[in-house]
C-alpha positions in Angstrom: -6.9 6.9 -5.5 -6.4 9.9 -3.4 -5.6 10.1 0.7 -8.6 11.4 2.2 -7.5 11.2 6.0 -4.5 9.7 7.9 -5.2 8.6 11.5 -2.7 7.7 14.2 -2.9 5.6 17.3 -0.4 4.9 20.0 -0.1 1.5 21.7 1.7 0.1 24.3 2.8 -3.5 23.9 3.9 -5.5 26.6 7.3 -7.7 26.6 8.4 -10.6 28.3 10.7 -8.6 30.7 12.5 -5.3 30.9 15.3 -4.9 28.2 18.3 -3.2 29.4 21.2 -1.4 27.4 23.6 1.0 27.4 21.6 4.0 27.4 18.9 3.1 29.6 16.1 0.6 29.4 12.7 -0.4 27.5 10.7 -0.7 30.6 8.5 -3.8 30.0 6.9 -2.4 27.0 7.3 -1.0 23.6 5.7 2.3 22.7 4.3 2.6 19.0 2.3 5.0 16.9 0.1 3.1 14.3 -0.5 5.3 11.2 -3.5 4.5 8.8 -3.9 6.3 5.5 -7.3 6.4 4.6 -8.2 6.8 0.6 -11.0 7.8 -1.5 -11.7 4.1 -2.8 -12.0 2.4 0.8 -8.6 1.2 0.9 -6.8 1.5 4.1 -2.9 1.6 4.1 -0.9 1.0 7.4 2.6 2.4 8.8 4.4 2.4 12.1 6.7 4.5 14.2 8.2 4.2 17.3 7.4 6.3 20.3 4.0 7.8 20.4 1.3 9.7 22.5 -0.6 12.8 22.2 2.9 14.7 20.4 3.4 12.2 17.6 -0.7 11.6 16.9 -0.5 15.5 16.5 2.2 15.4 14.4 0.6 13.0 12.0 -2.8 14.9 11.9 -0.8 18.0 11.4 0.4 16.6 7.9 -2.9 16.0 7.0 -3.7 19.3 4.9 -0.3 18.6 2.9 -1.5 15.5 1.7 -5.2 15.6 1.4 -5.8 14.7 -2.3 -2.4 13.1 -2.8 -2.0 9.9 -4.8 -0.4 7.5 -2.6 1.3 6.2 -5.7 3.4 9.1 -6.1 5.8 8.2 -3.6 8.7 10.5 -4.7 6.3 13.6 -4.6 5.2 12.5 -1.2 8.9 12.4 0.1 9.2 16.1 -1.2 6.0 17.2 0.3 7.1 15.8 3.8 10.7 15.8 3.8 11.7 19.0 2.0 15.2 19.6 3.2 14.9 23.3 4.1 11.8 22.8 6.1 13.2 19.9 7.7 15.8 22.3 9.4 12.9 23.2 11.4 10.7 20.2 11.7 12.4 17.0 11.6 9.6 14.8 10.0 11.9 11.9 8.9 10.1 9.2 10.9 6.8 10.8 10.2 7.4 10.3 6.6 8.7 6.5 7.2 5.1 5.8 8.6 2.9 7.6 6.2 5.4 6.1 3.3 4.8 2.7 4.5 1.1 3.3 4.5 0.9 4.5 1.1 2.9 1.6 -0.3 0.5 -0.8 1.4 -2.4 0.9 0.2 -0.8 1.0 -3.4 0.1 -2.7 -3.2 -3.6 -3.7 -2.2 -4.8 -1.1 -4.9 -2.6 -2.8 -7.7 -2.6 -6.4 -6.1 1.2 -6.2 -5.7 3.4 -6.6 -2.6 5.4 -3.8 -1.2 8.5 -5.3 -2.3 7.6 -4.9 -5.9 7.5 -1.2 -5.5 11.2 -1.4 -4.9 12.2 -3.9 -7.6 10.7 -7.1 -6.4 12.0 -10.0 -4.3 15.1 -12.1 -5.0 14.4 -14.1 -1.8 11.2 -15.2 0.0 12.7 -16.2 3.5 14.6 -13.6 5.5 16.9 -14.9 8.0 17.1 -13.2 11.7 19.4 -13.5 14.8 18.2 -13.6 18.3 18.6 -10.5 20.1 19.9 -11.0 23.5 19.4 -8.5 26.2 20.7 -8.3 29.9 16.9 -8.1 31.6 15.4 -7.2 34.7 12.8 -9.7 35.9 9.5 -9.6 34.5 6.1 -11.8 34.7 7.0 -13.7 31.9 10.7 -14.5 32.3 14.1 -12.4 32.6 16.5 -11.6 35.1 19.5 -12.5 33.2 22.7 -11.2 34.2 25.6 -13.5 34.3 27.0 -15.1 31.2 25.6 -18.5 31.9 22.0 -17.0 32.3 22.4 -15.3 28.8 23.6 -18.8 27.2 20.5 -20.3 28.8 18.4 -17.8 27.3 19.8 -18.1 24.0 19.5 -21.9 23.9 15.7 -21.0 24.8 15.5 -19.1 21.8 17.4 -21.2 19.4 15.3 -24.3 20.4 11.9 -22.5 19.9 12.9 -20.4 16.7 15.7 -22.1 15.5 18.2 -19.2 15.4 21.6 -19.6 14.3 23.3 -16.0 14.7 23.3 -14.5 18.2 23.4 -10.6 18.8 24.2 -9.4 22.5 23.1 -6.2 23.6 26.1 -5.2 25.6 27.2 -2.2 27.5 25.2 -2.6 30.5 28.2 -4.0 32.6 31.8 -3.3 32.4 33.6 -4.5 29.2 35.3 -7.6 30.6 31.6 -8.8 31.5 30.7 -8.6 27.9 33.9 -10.4 26.6 33.1 -13.3 29.1 29.5 -13.3 27.8 30.8 -13.5 24.2 33.0 -16.2 24.8 30.2 -18.2 26.7 27.9 -18.1 23.7 30.9 -18.8 21.3 31.4 -22.2 23.4 27.7 -22.9 23.5 27.0 -22.4 20.1 30.0 -23.8 17.7 29.5 -22.5 14.2 26.8 -20.0 14.9 27.2 -16.3 14.2 27.9 -13.9 17.0 27.5 -9.9 17.2 28.1 -7.4 20.1 26.2 -4.2 20.3 27.1 -2.1 23.2 25.2 1.1 21.7 28.4 3.4 21.4 29.1 3.3 24.9 32.7 2.6 25.2 35.7 5.2 24.3 37.9 4.1 21.3 40.5 2.6 23.4 37.9 0.4 25.0 36.5 -0.8 22.1 39.8 -1.5 20.8 40.5 -3.7 23.9 37.1 -5.4 23.3 37.3 -6.1 19.7 41.1 -7.8 20.0 39.6 -9.8 22.8 36.8 -11.1 20.9 38.6 -11.7 17.5 39.0 -15.2 17.6 35.1 -16.0 17.9 32.9 -16.2 14.9 31.8 -12.6 14.5 29.5 -11.2 12.1 30.4 -7.7 13.0 31.1 -5.4 16.0 28.3 -3.2 15.9 28.8 0.6 17.3 31.0 -0.2 20.0 32.3 3.6 19.9 30.4 6.6 18.9 31.0 8.9 15.7 32.2 8.2 12.3 35.9 9.3 13.6 35.6 6.9 16.5 34.8 4.2 14.1 37.6 4.9 11.8 39.9 5.0 14.8 38.7 1.5 15.8 39.3 0.2 12.5 42.8 0.3 12.5 43.3 -1.7 15.4 40.4 -4.5 15.3 40.1 -6.7 12.2 36.6 -7.7 12.8 34.2 -6.1 10.5 32.6 -3.0 12.0 28.8 -2.3 11.4 26.6 0.8 12.5 22.9 1.8 12.8 23.7 5.3 14.6 26.4 7.1 12.7 25.5 6.4 9.3 21.3 7.0 9.0 21.5 9.4 5.8 23.0 9.5 2.4 25.2 12.5 3.6 26.5 10.1 6.1 26.8 7.4 4.0 28.6 9.2 1.2 31.3 10.1 4.0 31.4 6.7 5.1 32.1 5.1 2.0 34.6 8.0 0.5 36.9 7.5 3.6 36.1 3.8 4.5 35.0 4.3 7.9 32.3 1.6 8.3 32.2 -1.9 7.0 28.4 -2.9 7.4 25.3 -0.6 7.5 22.2 -1.5 9.3 19.4 -0.4 7.3 16.2 0.6 9.1 12.8 1.4 7.4 12.1 4.1 10.2 15.6 5.6 10.9 16.3 6.3 7.0 13.0 7.7 6.6 11.0 4.9 5.0 11.5 1.7 3.1 12.4 3.1 -0.2 15.1 5.1 1.2 16.5 2.2 3.1 16.5 0.1 -0.4 18.0 2.9 -2.0 21.0 3.1 0.4 21.4 -0.7 0.1 22.0 -0.2 -3.8 24.6 2.3 -2.8 26.6 -0.1 -0.7 26.0 -2.9 -3.1 27.7 -0.5 -5.7 30.7 0.1 -3.3 30.9 -3.5 -2.3 29.8 -3.0 1.7 27.7 -5.1 3.7 24.1 -4.2 4.4 21.5 -5.7 6.8 18.2 -4.8 8.0 17.9 -3.2 11.8 15.4 -3.3 14.0 14.1 -0.7 16.1 11.4 -2.4 18.4 8.6 -3.3 16.0 5.4 -4.5 16.1 4.0 -6.4 12.9 3.4 -3.6 10.7 7.2 -2.3 10.6 8.3 -6.1 10.8 6.5 -6.6 7.3 8.3 -3.5 6.0 11.6 -4.9 7.2 10.5 -8.3 5.7 9.9 -6.8 2.4 13.1 -4.7 2.6 15.1 -8.0 3.3 13.3 -9.7 0.3 14.6 -6.9 -2.1 18.1 -6.2 -1.0 20.4 -8.4 -3.1 23.2 -7.5 -0.9 21.6 -8.7 2.5 24.7 -10.7 3.7 23.5 -11.0 7.2 20.8 -12.3 9.2 18.6 -9.5 10.3 18.0 -7.9 13.6 14.5 -8.2 15.5 13.5 -7.3 18.7 9.9 -9.1 17.9 10.3 -12.4 19.9 10.5 -10.2 23.0 6.8 -9.2 22.3 3.9 -11.0 24.0 1.3 -10.1 21.3 0.8 -8.0 18.4 -1.9 -5.7 17.0 -2.3 -7.7 13.4 -4.9 -10.1 12.5 -3.7 -13.8 13.3 -1.5 -12.5 16.1 2.4 -12.7 15.8 4.4 -13.9 13.0 6.5 -17.1 13.0 9.8 -17.9 12.9 10.9 -21.1 11.1 14.5 -22.4 11.3 15.7 -18.9 12.5 13.9 -17.3 9.5 10.7 -15.6 8.8 8.8 -15.5 5.4 8.0 -12.4 3.2 4.1 -11.9 3.4 2.6 -13.2 0.3 -0.6 -10.8 0.6 -1.0 -7.5 -1.5 0.9 -4.2 0.1 2.6 -4.9 3.3 0.6 -8.4 3.5 -0.8 -7.7 7.1 -4.0 -6.1 8.4 -4.9 -4.7 11.8 -6.8 -6.5 14.3 -9.2 -3.8 15.4 -10.1 -5.4 18.9 -5.9 -5.5 19.7 -5.4 -2.1 18.4 -8.3 -0.6 20.9 -7.1 -3.2 23.8 -3.2 -1.9 23.5 -4.3 1.9 22.8 -6.3 1.6 26.1 -3.2 -0.2 28.0 -1.1 2.7 26.9 -3.6 5.1 28.1 -3.3 2.9 31.2 0.5 2.6 31.8 1.7 5.5 29.7 5.4 5.9 27.7 8.6 5.6 29.5 12.0 7.4 28.9 14.1 5.2 26.6 17.4 6.8 28.4 16.4 6.2 31.9 16.9 3.1 33.8 13.9 2.1 36.2 16.5 -0.3 38.5 19.1 3.0 38.8 16.6 6.1 39.1 19.5 8.8 39.5 21.7 7.4 36.8 22.0 9.0 33.4 23.9 7.5 30.1 27.2 9.3 29.3 29.2 8.5 25.9 31.3 7.3 26.2 30.5 5.8 30.0 33.1 6.8 32.5 31.8 4.9 35.7 32.7 1.4 35.2 35.2 1.9 37.9 32.4 1.3 40.5 30.4 -1.4 39.3 27.5 -0.6 41.5 27.0 2.2 39.0 25.7 -0.2 36.5 
């Protein structure tokens, strides 16, 4: 089996409501690029990466001369062809590789009639638990408008009733720190025994993060995710806060992972099948974490069904998956896979049983949401539609004036 072509299609997928975060907002839609590896035996493999448009599609097409004729089973060669470290100084291809590797693993799995997780050691579980992902939201056509602690609790109740979530993650940092403390306390009171997480996207100074961490220490916290920026900031925080710390921003490659373990900087690393450069790389990082007895979980970066399938295969193969995975998925109104959105049951999702990633593209949906992208375009993740003159700073310095938030 050989690669004969690689196609890329950008889609915009509408959300229930715009999602606010410390660095800006998702403006009521996710922009994703769907990648298709075409093989000489007629098998198509599917991958996905965040963002899109002409530049992303051109970057994928630009790799066709490198990969035409490549055997998609040769995944380590693929990594070196795309992510050669000296070439990567000049062209960061990490997420491009992630999507193409995802598609190759899908194609190989279909060819050999095995699942993607079988290419990284096989499944140790067939169901992956997930957390609800709670955002302060702007009003949208299908809901949203949550600002107060009570409104976030009501939103969490609706999600728990619908999907069975038993862990709840708050995307904080939008309002002053005391607001997030109050919201976390309200969630703890509303869901006794459920796990909690707070992620302000590294918006706080170390001192602010210490104060928040100490305030929420009595709650049933899984971990305290990226409360401040940088490995040194996380190291300082751990001296004063007893909640396990977690990151998906400052440990996203093996050099950072080595430093974090060597100097005992972060407790839990959230593994992303795109940020780490692919499903295999994320799994390899998980085995390193297992060796040194650090926690691992699966991170979400605004996935549609193809990337979600890769997350499920990662979760299936990680022996040290100690926590429920993240997913933005319940915020989507639709998906581009056959059969529509995958379903949660009792706060968890089954690993796909079909070969490869176990999902197929719905061609009509791909066409529909590509047309929707051409209609509405992209958006700036680090800008906020409700605050057109605002821009993020790390750490945020303007909470003295709440009107700025």
